[in-house]
N, CA, C and O atoms as a Maestro MAE file, in Angstrom:
{
 s_m_m2io_version
 :::
 2.0.0
}

f_m_ct {
 s_m_title
 :::
 protein
 m_atom[344] {
  # First column is atom index #
  i_m_mmod_type
  r_m_x_coord
  r_m_y_coord
  r_m_z_coord
  i_m_residue_number
  s_m_chain_name
  s_m_pdb_residue_name
  s_m_pdb_atom_name
  i_m_atomic_number
  :::
  1 25 57.856 24.751 179.381 1 A "UNK " " N  " 7
  2 3 58.312 25.745 180.598 1 A "UNK " " CA " 6
  3 2 57.287 25.440 181.630 1 A "UNK " " C  " 6
  4 15 57.625 25.387 182.813 1 A "UNK " " O  " 8
  5 25 55.832 25.199 181.200 2 A "UNK " " N  " 7
  6 3 54.737 25.132 182.094 2 A "UNK " " CA " 6
  7 2 54.859 23.707 182.637 2 A "UNK " " C  " 6
  8 15 54.304 23.401 183.693 2 A "UNK " " O  " 8
  9 25 55.522 22.903 181.983 3 A "UNK " " N  " 7
  10 3 55.693 21.568 182.531 3 A "UNK " " CA " 6
  11 2 56.824 21.443 183.395 3 A "UNK " " C  " 6
  12 15 56.617 20.645 184.309 3 A "UNK " " O  " 8
  13 25 57.782 21.894 183.400 4 A "UNK " " N  " 7
  14 3 58.977 22.245 184.201 4 A "UNK " " CA " 6
  15 2 58.681 22.781 185.669 4 A "UNK " " C  " 6
  16 15 59.021 22.379 186.781 4 A "UNK " " O  " 8
  17 25 57.828 23.966 185.177 5 A "UNK " " N  " 7
  18 3 56.876 24.510 186.591 5 A "UNK " " CA " 6
  19 2 56.404 23.700 187.424 5 A "UNK " " C  " 6
  20 15 56.711 23.608 188.612 5 A "UNK " " O  " 8
  21 25 55.270 22.780 186.550 6 A "UNK " " N  " 7
  22 3 54.446 21.818 187.375 6 A "UNK " " CA " 6
  23 2 55.260 20.871 187.884 6 A "UNK " " C  " 6
  24 15 54.818 20.208 188.822 6 A "UNK " " O  " 8
  25 25 56.496 20.624 187.431 7 A "UNK " " N  " 7
  26 3 57.220 19.371 187.455 7 A "UNK " " CA " 6
  27 2 57.771 19.548 188.814 7 A "UNK " " C  " 6
  28 15 57.660 18.647 189.645 7 A "UNK " " O  " 8
  29 25 58.515 20.957 189.151 8 A "UNK " " N  " 7
  30 3 59.013 21.670 190.361 8 A "UNK " " CA " 6
  31 2 58.409 21.840 191.470 8 A "UNK " " C  " 6
  32 15 58.885 21.535 192.563 8 A "UNK " " O  " 8
  33 25 57.082 22.444 191.243 9 A "UNK " " N  " 7
  34 3 55.977 22.736 191.985 9 A "UNK " " CA " 6
  35 2 55.607 21.158 192.706 9 A "UNK " " C  " 6
  36 15 55.802 21.138 193.922 9 A "UNK " " O  " 8
  37 25 55.273 20.295 192.300 10 A "UNK " " N  " 7
  38 3 54.997 18.796 192.389 10 A "UNK " " CA " 6
  39 2 56.261 18.334 193.411 10 A "UNK " " C  " 6
  40 15 56.132 18.118 194.616 10 A "UNK " " O  " 8
  41 25 57.411 18.242 192.698 11 A "UNK " " N  " 7
  42 3 58.416 17.998 193.698 11 A "UNK " " CA " 6
  43 2 58.705 18.686 194.854 11 A "UNK " " C  " 6
  44 15 59.116 18.080 195.843 11 A "UNK " " O  " 8
  45 25 58.546 19.838 194.852 12 A "UNK " " N  " 7
  46 3 58.568 20.956 196.081 12 A "UNK " " CA " 6
  47 2 57.434 20.511 197.275 12 A "UNK " " C  " 6
  48 15 57.569 20.643 198.491 12 A "UNK " " O  " 8
  49 25 56.379 19.993 196.602 13 A "UNK " " N  " 7
  50 3 55.269 19.827 197.637 13 A "UNK " " CA " 6
  51 2 55.507 18.583 198.377 13 A "UNK " " C  " 6
  52 15 55.239 18.442 199.570 13 A "UNK " " O  " 8
  53 25 56.050 17.638 197.576 14 A "UNK " " N  " 7
  54 3 56.676 16.041 198.085 14 A "UNK " " CA " 6
  55 2 57.354 16.371 199.116 14 A "UNK " " C  " 6
  56 15 57.064 15.952 200.237 14 A "UNK " " O  " 8
  57 25 58.161 17.017 198.927 15 A "UNK " " N  " 7
  58 3 59.326 16.994 199.830 15 A "UNK " " CA " 6
  59 2 58.812 17.869 201.245 15 A "UNK " " C  " 6
  60 15 58.989 17.456 202.391 15 A "UNK " " O  " 8
  61 25 58.230 18.991 200.935 16 A "UNK " " N  " 7
  62 3 57.813 19.896 202.032 16 A "UNK " " CA " 6
  63 2 56.790 18.746 202.758 16 A "UNK " " C  " 6
  64 15 57.009 18.563 203.956 16 A "UNK " " O  " 8
  65 25 55.669 17.936 202.129 17 A "UNK " " N  " 7
  66 3 55.082 16.928 202.661 17 A "UNK " " CA " 6
  67 2 56.003 15.955 203.758 17 A "UNK " " C  " 6
  68 15 55.909 15.834 204.979 17 A "UNK " " O  " 8
  69 25 56.875 15.362 202.821 18 A "UNK " " N  " 7
  70 3 57.880 14.572 203.459 18 A "UNK " " CA " 6
  71 2 58.593 15.032 204.830 18 A "UNK " " C  " 6
  72 15 58.860 14.264 205.754 18 A "UNK " " O  " 8
  73 25 58.889 16.598 204.800 19 A "UNK " " N  " 7
  74 3 59.502 16.962 205.914 19 A "UNK " " CA " 6
  75 2 58.360 17.197 207.161 19 A "UNK " " C  " 6
  76 15 58.534 17.089 208.374 19 A "UNK " " O  " 8
  77 25 57.200 17.537 206.449 20 A "UNK " " N  " 7
  78 3 56.291 17.774 207.675 20 A "UNK " " CA " 6
  79 2 55.722 16.320 208.579 20 A "UNK " " C  " 6
  80 15 55.103 16.240 209.640 20 A "UNK " " O  " 8
  81 25 56.188 15.357 207.723 21 A "UNK " " N  " 7
  82 3 55.482 14.285 208.268 21 A "UNK " " CA " 6
  83 2 56.521 13.523 209.467 21 A "UNK " " C  " 6
  84 15 56.202 12.736 210.358 21 A "UNK " " O  " 8
  85 25 57.821 14.061 209.125 22 A "UNK " " N  " 7
  86 3 58.892 13.346 210.109 22 A "UNK " " CA " 6
  87 2 59.351 14.488 211.228 22 A "UNK " " C  " 6
  88 15 59.992 15.506 210.969 22 A "UNK " " O  " 8
  89 25 58.897 14.097 212.461 23 A "UNK " " N  " 7
  90 3 59.050 14.904 213.428 23 A "UNK " " CA " 6
  91 2 60.655 15.383 214.088 23 A "UNK " " C  " 6
  92 15 60.831 16.232 214.962 23 A "UNK " " O  " 8
  93 25 61.709 14.574 213.392 24 A "UNK " " N  " 7
  94 3 62.835 14.313 213.711 24 A "UNK " " CA " 6
  95 2 63.045 14.362 215.237 24 A "UNK " " C  " 6
  96 15 63.931 14.966 215.841 24 A "UNK " " O  " 8
  97 25 62.402 13.873 215.559 25 A "UNK " " N  " 7
  98 3 62.443 13.809 217.493 25 A "UNK " " CA " 6
  99 2 63.572 12.549 217.525 25 A "UNK " " C  " 6
  100 15 63.431 11.526 216.855 25 A "UNK " " O  " 8
  101 25 64.653 12.793 218.374 26 A "UNK " " N  " 7
  102 3 65.774 11.721 218.170 26 A "UNK " " CA " 6
  103 2 65.562 10.618 219.566 26 A "UNK " " C  " 6
  104 15 65.875 10.823 220.738 26 A "UNK " " O  " 8
  105 25 64.982 9.526 219.009 27 A "UNK " " N  " 7
  106 3 64.666 8.513 219.942 27 A "UNK " " CA " 6
  107 2 65.865 8.074 220.238 27 A "UNK " " C  " 6
  108 15 65.835 7.711 221.414 27 A "UNK " " O  " 8
  109 25 67.196 7.873 219.657 28 A "UNK " " N  " 7
  110 3 68.153 7.220 220.271 28 A "UNK " " CA " 6
  111 2 69.498 8.297 220.167 28 A "UNK " " C  " 6
  112 15 70.534 7.674 219.937 28 A "UNK " " O  " 8
  113 25 69.625 9.285 220.248 29 A "UNK " " N  " 7
  114 3 70.230 10.196 220.140 29 A "UNK " " CA " 6
  115 2 71.585 10.212 220.705 29 A "UNK " " C  " 6
  116 15 71.518 10.435 221.914 29 A "UNK " " O  " 8
  117 25 72.843 10.055 220.271 30 A "UNK " " N  " 7
  118 3 74.173 10.145 220.801 30 A "UNK " " CA " 6
  119 2 74.476 11.217 221.192 30 A "UNK " " C  " 6
  120 15 74.232 12.067 220.336 30 A "UNK " " O  " 8
  121 25 75.079 11.782 222.462 31 A "UNK " " N  " 7
  122 3 75.763 12.972 222.658 31 A "UNK " " CA " 6
  123 2 77.206 12.691 222.660 31 A "UNK " " C  " 6
  124 15 77.706 11.696 223.184 31 A "UNK " " O  " 8
  125 25 77.932 13.735 221.971 32 A "UNK " " N  " 7
  126 3 79.096 14.045 221.819 32 A "UNK " " CA " 6
  127 2 79.358 15.384 222.172 32 A "UNK " " C  " 6
  128 15 78.673 16.210 221.569 32 A "UNK " " O  " 8
  129 25 80.310 15.888 223.130 33 A "UNK " " N  " 7
  130 3 80.786 17.239 223.329 33 A "UNK " " CA " 6
  131 2 81.177 18.119 222.103 33 A "UNK " " C  " 6
  132 15 81.791 17.608 221.166 33 A "UNK " " O  " 8
  133 25 80.934 19.038 222.098 34 A "UNK " " N  " 7
  134 3 81.457 20.127 221.374 34 A "UNK " " CA " 6
  135 2 83.120 20.591 221.697 34 A "UNK " " C  " 6
  136 15 83.419 20.886 222.854 34 A "UNK " " O  " 8
  137 25 84.049 20.627 220.727 35 A "UNK " " N  " 7
  138 3 85.152 21.288 221.326 35 A "UNK " " CA " 6
  139 2 85.355 22.696 221.178 35 A "UNK " " C  " 6
  140 15 85.103 23.041 220.024 35 A "UNK " " O  " 8
  141 25 85.654 23.469 221.786 36 A "UNK " " N  " 7
  142 3 85.732 24.906 221.920 36 A "UNK " " CA " 6
  143 2 86.501 25.290 220.690 36 A "UNK " " C  " 6
  144 15 87.627 24.974 220.305 36 A "UNK " " O  " 8
  145 25 85.234 26.339 220.000 37 A "UNK " " N  " 7
  146 3 85.821 26.709 218.571 37 A "UNK " " CA " 6
  147 2 85.398 25.573 217.469 37 A "UNK " " C  " 6
  148 15 85.593 25.677 216.258 37 A "UNK " " O  " 8
  149 25 84.958 24.786 217.942 38 A "UNK " " N  " 7
  150 3 84.337 23.871 216.696 38 A "UNK " " CA " 6
  151 2 83.156 23.028 216.800 38 A "UNK " " C  " 6
  152 15 82.766 22.844 217.953 38 A "UNK " " O  " 8
  153 25 82.566 22.533 215.968 39 A "UNK " " N  " 7
  154 3 81.316 22.129 215.762 39 A "UNK " " CA " 6
  155 2 81.321 20.538 215.648 39 A "UNK " " C  " 6
  156 15 81.877 20.023 214.677 39 A "UNK " " O  " 8
  157 25 80.750 19.802 216.561 40 A "UNK " " N  " 7
  158 3 81.146 18.220 216.461 40 A "UNK " " CA " 6
  159 2 79.701 18.032 215.555 40 A "UNK " " C  " 6
  160 15 78.647 18.571 215.893 40 A "UNK " " O  " 8
  161 25 79.851 17.160 214.330 41 A "UNK " " N  " 7
  162 3 79.074 16.602 213.616 41 A "UNK " " CA " 6
  163 2 78.864 15.334 213.813 41 A "UNK " " C  " 6
  164 15 79.854 14.605 213.881 41 A "UNK " " O  " 8
  165 25 77.700 14.831 213.934 42 A "UNK " " N  " 7
  166 3 77.388 13.033 214.101 42 A "UNK " " CA " 6
  167 2 77.239 12.244 212.830 42 A "UNK " " C  " 6
  168 15 76.123 11.814 212.539 42 A "UNK " " O  " 8
  169 25 78.032 12.071 212.231 43 A "UNK " " N  " 7
  170 3 78.028 10.937 210.740 43 A "UNK " " CA " 6
  171 2 78.171 9.518 210.725 43 A "UNK " " C  " 6
  172 15 78.555 8.951 211.748 43 A "UNK " " O  " 8
  173 25 77.871 8.783 209.537 44 A "UNK " " N  " 7
  174 3 77.857 7.576 209.644 44 A "UNK " " CA " 6
  175 2 78.202 7.530 208.225 44 A "UNK " " C  " 6
  176 15 77.327 7.805 207.404 44 A "UNK " " O  " 8
  177 25 79.296 7.235 207.872 45 A "UNK " " N  " 7
  178 3 79.841 7.267 206.357 45 A "UNK " " CA " 6
  179 2 80.118 5.815 205.897 45 A "UNK " " C  " 6
  180 15 80.987 5.567 205.061 45 A "UNK " " O  " 8
  181 25 79.394 4.925 206.438 46 A "UNK " " N  " 7
  182 3 79.677 3.291 206.084 46 A "UNK " " CA " 6
  183 2 78.427 2.712 206.641 46 A "UNK " " C  " 6
  184 15 78.247 2.204 207.747 46 A "UNK " " O  " 8
  185 25 77.274 2.958 205.268 47 A "UNK " " N  " 7
  186 3 75.992 2.218 205.422 47 A "UNK " " CA " 6
  187 2 75.549 1.560 204.210 47 A "UNK " " C  " 6
  188 15 75.601 2.123 203.117 47 A "UNK " " O  " 8
  189 25 75.067 0.256 204.393 48 A "UNK " " N  " 7
  190 3 74.616 -0.659 203.228 48 A "UNK " " CA " 6
  191 2 73.274 -0.813 203.208 48 A "UNK " " C  " 6
  192 15 72.645 -0.986 204.252 48 A "UNK " " O  " 8
  193 25 72.693 -0.765 202.002 49 A "UNK " " N  " 7
  194 3 71.476 -1.313 202.010 49 A "UNK " " CA " 6
  195 2 70.841 -2.341 201.051 49 A "UNK " " C  " 6
  196 15 71.708 -2.832 200.328 49 A "UNK " " O  " 8
  197 25 69.730 -2.775 200.838 50 A "UNK " " N  " 7
  198 3 69.312 -3.887 200.231 50 A "UNK " " CA " 6
  199 2 70.376 -4.191 198.605 50 A "UNK " " C  " 6
  200 15 70.672 -5.268 198.088 50 A "UNK " " O  " 8
  201 25 70.785 -2.545 198.094 51 A "UNK " " N  " 7
  202 3 71.374 -2.587 196.759 51 A "UNK " " CA " 6
  203 2 72.820 -3.222 196.970 51 A "UNK " " C  " 6
  204 15 73.701 -3.034 196.131 51 A "UNK " " O  " 8
  205 25 73.016 -3.922 198.028 52 A "UNK " " N  " 7
  206 3 74.486 -4.359 198.244 52 A "UNK " " CA " 6
  207 2 74.303 -5.310 199.127 52 A "UNK " " C  " 6
  208 15 73.375 -6.096 198.940 52 A "UNK " " O  " 8
  209 25 75.036 -5.427 200.125 53 A "UNK " " N  " 7
  210 3 74.527 -6.459 201.221 53 A "UNK " " CA " 6
  211 2 74.335 -6.177 202.527 53 A "UNK " " C  " 6
  212 15 74.860 -6.809 203.444 53 A "UNK " " O  " 8
  213 25 73.408 -5.005 202.689 54 A "UNK " " N  " 7
  214 3 72.568 -4.731 203.456 54 A "UNK " " CA " 6
  215 2 71.152 -5.123 203.592 54 A "UNK " " C  " 6
  216 15 70.741 -5.545 202.512 54 A "UNK " " O  " 8
  217 25 70.151 -5.143 204.623 55 A "UNK " " N  " 7
  218 3 69.192 -5.943 204.821 55 A "UNK " " CA " 6
  219 2 67.782 -4.914 204.819 55 A "UNK " " C  " 6
  220 15 66.715 -5.469 205.082 55 A "UNK " " O  " 8
  221 25 67.774 -3.576 204.555 56 A "UNK " " N  " 7
  222 3 66.931 -2.448 204.608 56 A "UNK " " CA " 6
  223 2 67.347 -2.036 203.506 56 A "UNK " " C  " 6
  224 15 68.437 -2.251 202.976 56 A "UNK " " O  " 8
  225 25 65.952 -1.070 202.920 57 A "UNK " " N  " 7
  226 3 65.913 -0.126 201.883 57 A "UNK " " CA " 6
  227 2 66.289 1.135 202.785 57 A "UNK " " C  " 6
  228 15 66.107 1.380 203.978 57 A "UNK " " O  " 8
  229 25 67.133 2.127 201.309 58 A "UNK " " N  " 7
  230 3 67.737 3.644 201.831 58 A "UNK " " CA " 6
  231 2 66.881 4.302 202.579 58 A "UNK " " C  " 6
  232 15 67.379 5.105 203.368 58 A "UNK " " O  " 8
  233 25 65.478 4.173 202.558 59 A "UNK " " N  " 7
  234 3 64.520 5.019 203.618 59 A "UNK " " CA " 6
  235 2 64.598 4.759 204.743 59 A "UNK " " C  " 6
  236 15 64.526 5.652 205.588 59 A "UNK " " O  " 8
  237 25 64.760 3.521 205.058 60 A "UNK " " N  " 7
  238 3 64.698 2.893 206.486 60 A "UNK " " CA " 6
  239 2 66.130 3.559 207.002 60 A "UNK " " C  " 6
  240 15 66.298 4.224 208.024 60 A "UNK " " O  " 8
  241 25 66.929 3.258 206.190 61 A "UNK " " N  " 7
  242 3 68.600 3.645 207.005 61 A "UNK " " CA " 6
  243 2 68.427 5.227 207.166 61 A "UNK " " C  " 6
  244 15 69.021 5.781 208.091 61 A "UNK " " O  " 8
  245 25 67.574 6.019 206.229 62 A "UNK " " N  " 7
  246 3 67.811 7.716 206.366 62 A "UNK " " CA " 6
  247 2 66.897 7.969 207.745 62 A "UNK " " C  " 6
  248 15 67.181 8.855 208.552 62 A "UNK " " O  " 8
  249 25 65.551 6.897 207.926 63 A "UNK " " N  " 7
  250 3 64.956 7.034 209.168 63 A "UNK " " CA " 6
  251 2 65.556 6.701 210.491 63 A "UNK " " C  " 6
  252 15 65.190 7.202 211.554 63 A "UNK " " O  " 8
  253 25 66.600 5.730 210.334 64 A "UNK " " N  " 7
  254 3 67.513 5.343 211.423 64 A "UNK " " CA " 6
  255 2 68.389 6.608 211.821 64 A "UNK " " C  " 6
  256 15 68.599 6.977 212.976 64 A "UNK " " O  " 8
  257 25 68.860 7.200 210.669 65 A "UNK " " N  " 7
  258 3 69.841 8.095 211.166 65 A "UNK " " CA " 6
  259 2 69.088 9.496 211.936 65 A "UNK " " C  " 6
  260 15 69.485 10.143 212.906 65 A "UNK " " O  " 8
  261 25 67.962 9.655 211.164 66 A "UNK " " N  " 7
  262 3 67.065 10.688 211.980 66 A "UNK " " CA " 6
  263 2 66.984 10.375 213.482 66 A "UNK " " C  " 6
  264 15 67.301 11.150 214.385 66 A "UNK " " O  " 8
  265 25 66.459 8.982 213.631 67 A "UNK " " N  " 7
  266 3 66.293 8.707 215.081 67 A "UNK " " CA " 6
  267 2 67.468 8.883 215.938 67 A "UNK " " C  " 6
  268 15 67.528 9.285 217.100 67 A "UNK " " O  " 8
  269 25 68.339 8.525 215.181 68 A "UNK " " N  " 7
  270 3 69.884 8.688 215.983 68 A "UNK " " CA " 6
  271 2 70.507 10.388 216.242 68 A "UNK " " C  " 6
  272 15 71.418 10.812 216.952 68 A "UNK " " O  " 8
  273 25 69.753 10.921 215.512 69 A "UNK " " N  " 7
  274 3 70.322 12.528 215.459 69 A "UNK " " CA " 6
  275 2 71.416 12.587 214.677 69 A "UNK " " C  " 6
  276 15 72.136 13.538 214.980 69 A "UNK " " O  " 8
  277 25 71.874 11.828 213.646 70 A "UNK " " N  " 7
  278 3 72.901 12.035 213.114 70 A "UNK " " CA " 6
  279 2 72.599 13.249 212.041 70 A "UNK " " C  " 6
  280 15 71.454 13.497 211.663 70 A "UNK " " O  " 8
  281 25 74.068 14.169 211.476 71 A "UNK " " N  " 7
  282 3 73.718 15.185 210.936 71 A "UNK " " CA " 6
  283 2 74.180 14.806 209.249 71 A "UNK " " C  " 6
  284 15 74.067 15.645 208.355 71 A "UNK " " O  " 8
  285 25 74.683 13.467 209.028 72 A "UNK " " N  " 7
  286 3 74.997 13.233 207.730 72 A "UNK " " CA " 6
  287 2 75.110 11.892 207.763 72 A "UNK " " C  " 6
  288 15 75.325 11.320 208.831 72 A "UNK " " O  " 8
  289 25 74.973 11.186 206.539 73 A "UNK " " N  " 7
  290 3 75.460 9.813 206.213 73 A "UNK " " CA " 6
  291 2 75.635 9.586 204.958 73 A "UNK " " C  " 6
  292 15 75.193 10.399 204.146 73 A "UNK " " O  " 8
  293 25 76.206 8.618 204.600 74 A "UNK " " N  " 7
  294 3 76.813 8.198 203.315 74 A "UNK " " CA " 6
  295 2 76.756 6.616 202.875 74 A "UNK " " C  " 6
  296 15 77.677 5.881 203.230 74 A "UNK " " O  " 8
  297 25 75.878 6.202 202.251 75 A "UNK " " N  " 7
  298 3 75.707 5.065 201.905 75 A "UNK " " CA " 6
  299 2 76.662 4.513 200.851 75 A "UNK " " C  " 6
  300 15 76.796 5.042 199.748 75 A "UNK " " O  " 8
  301 25 77.264 3.514 201.213 76 A "UNK " " N  " 7
  302 3 78.470 3.202 200.565 76 A "UNK " " CA " 6
  303 2 78.058 1.419 200.100 76 A "UNK " " C  " 6
  304 15 78.191 0.428 200.818 76 A "UNK " " O  " 8
  305 25 77.648 1.470 198.975 77 A "UNK " " N  " 7
  306 3 77.159 0.312 198.374 77 A "UNK " " CA " 6
  307 2 78.487 -0.442 197.563 77 A "UNK " " C  " 6
  308 15 79.421 0.244 197.146 77 A "UNK " " O  " 8
  309 25 78.445 -2.086 197.378 78 A "UNK " " N  " 7
  310 3 79.641 -2.336 196.852 78 A "UNK " " CA " 6
  311 2 79.151 -2.258 195.296 78 A "UNK " " C  " 6
  312 15 78.012 -2.020 194.892 78 A "UNK " " O  " 8
  313 25 80.409 -2.542 194.485 79 A "UNK " " N  " 7
  314 3 80.123 -2.539 192.952 79 A "UNK " " CA " 6
  315 2 79.379 -3.613 192.372 79 A "UNK " " C  " 6
  316 15 78.500 -3.475 191.522 79 A "UNK " " O  " 8
  317 25 79.768 -4.678 192.866 80 A "UNK " " N  " 7
  318 3 79.053 -5.846 192.605 80 A "UNK " " CA " 6
  319 2 77.865 -6.022 193.486 80 A "UNK " " C  " 6
  320 15 77.954 -5.851 194.702 80 A "UNK " " O  " 8
  321 25 76.484 -6.441 192.754 81 A "UNK " " N  " 7
  322 3 75.293 -6.770 193.457 81 A "UNK " " CA " 6
  323 2 75.500 -8.109 194.335 81 A "UNK " " C  " 6
  324 15 75.237 -9.205 193.839 81 A "UNK " " O  " 8
  325 25 75.881 -8.011 195.383 82 A "UNK " " N  " 7
  326 3 75.577 -9.448 196.465 82 A "UNK " " CA " 6
  327 2 74.522 -9.108 197.521 82 A "UNK " " C  " 6
  328 15 74.743 -8.351 198.466 82 A "UNK " " O  " 8
  329 25 73.717 -9.536 197.361 83 A "UNK " " N  " 7
  330 3 72.331 -9.069 198.543 83 A "UNK " " CA " 6
  331 2 72.764 -10.093 199.588 83 A "UNK " " C  " 6
  332 15 73.298 -11.186 199.397 83 A "UNK " " O  " 8
  333 25 72.432 -9.529 200.684 84 A "UNK " " N  " 7
  334 3 72.630 -10.215 201.955 84 A "UNK " " CA " 6
  335 2 71.857 -11.386 202.197 84 A "UNK " " C  " 6
  336 15 70.641 -11.574 202.248 84 A "UNK " " O  " 8
  337 25 72.945 -12.205 202.347 85 A "UNK " " N  " 7
  338 3 72.349 -13.673 202.438 85 A "UNK " " CA " 6
  339 2 71.302 -14.035 203.716 85 A "UNK " " C  " 6
  340 15 71.684 -13.323 204.645 85 A "UNK " " O  " 8
  341 25 70.489 -14.599 204.025 86 A "UNK " " N  " 7
  342 3 69.859 -14.950 205.023 86 A "UNK " " CA " 6
  343 2 70.183 -16.489 205.649 86 A "UNK " " C  " 6
  344 15 69.581 -16.889 206.646 86 A "UNK " " O  " 8
  :::
 }
 m_bond[343] {
  # First column is bond index #
  i_m_from
  i_m_to
  i_m_order
  :::
  1 1 2 1
  2 2 3 1
  3 3 4 2
  4 3 5 1
  5 5 6 1
  6 6 7 1
  7 7 8 2
  8 7 9 1
  9 9 10 1
  10 10 11 1
  11 11 12 2
  12 11 13 1
  13 13 14 1
  14 14 15 1
  15 15 16 2
  16 15 17 1
  17 17 18 1
  18 18 19 1
  19 19 20 2
  20 19 21 1
  21 21 22 1
  22 22 23 1
  23 23 24 2
  24 23 25 1
  25 25 26 1
  26 26 27 1
  27 27 28 2
  28 27 29 1
  29 29 30 1
  30 30 31 1
  31 31 32 2
  32 31 33 1
  33 33 34 1
  34 34 35 1
  35 35 36 2
  36 35 37 1
  37 37 38 1
  38 38 39 1
  39 39 40 2
  40 39 41 1
  41 41 42 1
  42 42 43 1
  43 43 44 2
  44 43 45 1
  45 45 46 1
  46 46 47 1
  47 47 48 2
  48 47 49 1
  49 49 50 1
  50 50 51 1
  51 51 52 2
  52 51 53 1
  53 53 54 1
  54 54 55 1
  55 55 56 2
  56 55 57 1
  57 57 58 1
  58 58 59 1
  59 59 60 2
  60 59 61 1
  61 61 62 1
  62 62 63 1
  63 63 64 2
  64 63 65 1
  65 65 66 1
  66 66 67 1
  67 67 68 2
  68 67 69 1
  69 69 70 1
  70 70 71 1
  71 71 72 2
  72 71 73 1
  73 73 74 1
  74 74 75 1
  75 75 76 2
  76 75 77 1
  77 77 78 1
  78 78 79 1
  79 79 80 2
  80 79 81 1
  81 81 82 1
  82 82 83 1
  83 83 84 2
  84 83 85 1
  85 85 86 1
  86 86 87 1
  87 87 88 2
  88 87 89 1
  89 89 90 1
  90 90 91 1
  91 91 92 2
  92 91 93 1
  93 93 94 1
  94 94 95 1
  95 95 96 2
  96 95 97 1
  97 97 98 1
  98 98 99 1
  99 99 100 2
  100 99 101 1
  101 101 102 1
  102 102 103 1
  103 103 104 2
  104 103 105 1
  105 105 106 1
  106 106 107 1
  107 107 108 2
  108 107 109 1
  109 109 110 1
  110 110 111 1
  111 111 112 2
  112 111 113 1
  113 113 114 1
  114 114 115 1
  115 115 116 2
  116 115 117 1
  117 117 118 1
  118 118 119 1
  119 119 120 2
  120 119 121 1
  121 121 122 1
  122 122 123 1
  123 123 124 2
  124 123 125 1
  125 125 126 1
  126 126 127 1
  127 127 128 2
  128 127 129 1
  129 129 130 1
  130 130 131 1
  131 131 132 2
  132 131 133 1
  133 133 134 1
  134 134 135 1
  135 135 136 2
  136 135 137 1
  137 137 138 1
  138 138 139 1
  139 139 140 2
  140 139 141 1
  141 141 142 1
  142 142 143 1
  143 143 144 2
  144 143 145 1
  145 145 146 1
  146 146 147 1
  147 147 148 2
  148 147 149 1
  149 149 150 1
  150 150 151 1
  151 151 152 2
  152 151 153 1
  153 153 154 1
  154 154 155 1
  155 155 156 2
  156 155 157 1
  157 157 158 1
  158 158 159 1
  159 159 160 2
  160 159 161 1
  161 161 162 1
  162 162 163 1
  163 163 164 2
  164 163 165 1
  165 165 166 1
  166 166 167 1
  167 167 168 2
  168 167 169 1
  169 169 170 1
  170 170 171 1
  171 171 172 2
  172 171 173 1
  173 173 174 1
  174 174 175 1
  175 175 176 2
  176 175 177 1
  177 177 178 1
  178 178 179 1
  179 179 180 2
  180 179 181 1
  181 181 182 1
  182 182 183 1
  183 183 184 2
  184 183 185 1
  185 185 186 1
  186 186 187 1
  187 187 188 2
  188 187 189 1
  189 189 190 1
  190 190 191 1
  191 191 192 2
  192 191 193 1
  193 193 194 1
  194 194 195 1
  195 195 196 2
  196 195 197 1
  197 197 198 1
  198 198 199 1
  199 199 200 2
  200 199 201 1
  201 201 202 1
  202 202 203 1
  203 203 204 2
  204 203 205 1
  205 205 206 1
  206 206 207 1
  207 207 208 2
  208 207 209 1
  209 209 210 1
  210 210 211 1
  211 211 212 2
  212 211 213 1
  213 213 214 1
  214 214 215 1
  215 215 216 2
  216 215 217 1
  217 217 218 1
  218 218 219 1
  219 219 220 2
  220 219 221 1
  221 221 222 1
  222 222 223 1
  223 223 224 2
  224 223 225 1
  225 225 226 1
  226 226 227 1
  227 227 228 2
  228 227 229 1
  229 229 230 1
  230 230 231 1
  231 231 232 2
  232 231 233 1
  233 233 234 1
  234 234 235 1
  235 235 236 2
  236 235 237 1
  237 237 238 1
  238 238 239 1
  239 239 240 2
  240 239 241 1
  241 241 242 1
  242 242 243 1
  243 243 244 2
  244 243 245 1
  245 245 246 1
  246 246 247 1
  247 247 248 2
  248 247 249 1
  249 249 250 1
  250 250 251 1
  251 251 252 2
  252 251 253 1
  253 253 254 1
  254 254 255 1
  255 255 256 2
  256 255 257 1
  257 257 258 1
  258 258 259 1
  259 259 260 2
  260 259 261 1
  261 261 262 1
  262 262 263 1
  263 263 264 2
  264 263 265 1
  265 265 266 1
  266 266 267 1
  267 267 268 2
  268 267 269 1
  269 269 270 1
  270 270 271 1
  271 271 272 2
  272 271 273 1
  273 273 274 1
  274 274 275 1
  275 275 276 2
  276 275 277 1
  277 277 278 1
  278 278 279 1
  279 279 280 2
  280 279 281 1
  281 281 282 1
  282 282 283 1
  283 283 284 2
  284 283 285 1
  285 285 286 1
  286 286 287 1
  287 287 288 2
  288 287 289 1
  289 289 290 1
  290 290 291 1
  291 291 292 2
  292 291 293 1
  293 293 294 1
  294 294 295 1
  295 295 296 2
  296 295 297 1
  297 297 298 1
  298 298 299 1
  299 299 300 2
  300 299 301 1
  301 301 302 1
  302 302 303 1
  303 303 304 2
  304 303 305 1
  305 305 306 1
  306 306 307 1
  307 307 308 2
  308 307 309 1
  309 309 310 1
  310 310 311 1
  311 311 312 2
  312 311 313 1
  313 313 314 1
  314 314 315 1
  315 315 316 2
  316 315 317 1
  317 317 318 1
  318 318 319 1
  319 319 320 2
  320 319 321 1
  321 321 322 1
  322 322 323 1
  323 323 324 2
  324 323 325 1
  325 325 326 1
  326 326 327 1
  327 327 328 2
  328 327 329 1
  329 329 330 1
  330 330 331 1
  331 331 332 2
  332 331 333 1
  333 333 334 1
  334 334 335 1
  335 335 336 2
  336 335 337 1
  337 337 338 1
  338 338 339 1
  339 339 340 2
  340 339 341 1
  341 341 342 1
  342 342 343 1
  343 343 344 2
  :::
 }
}
């Protein structure tokens, strides 16, 4: 139980440090109007990384999404590993 508590504390600390490190200032934010009675979410549901045919690591994709002010992303990798050809 002590190990589980220590692991949880470590992960929580890493998460909090990572959150504090990112200011989440939107440098490339896209503006979309809200429809009355609805909330507009900005999402990108088709992102590839180096684990498929993309050219950057997942953490870079997340940083890009934060810069763009996105509310949600989905990394959509291919089943077969086919790295991006240069």
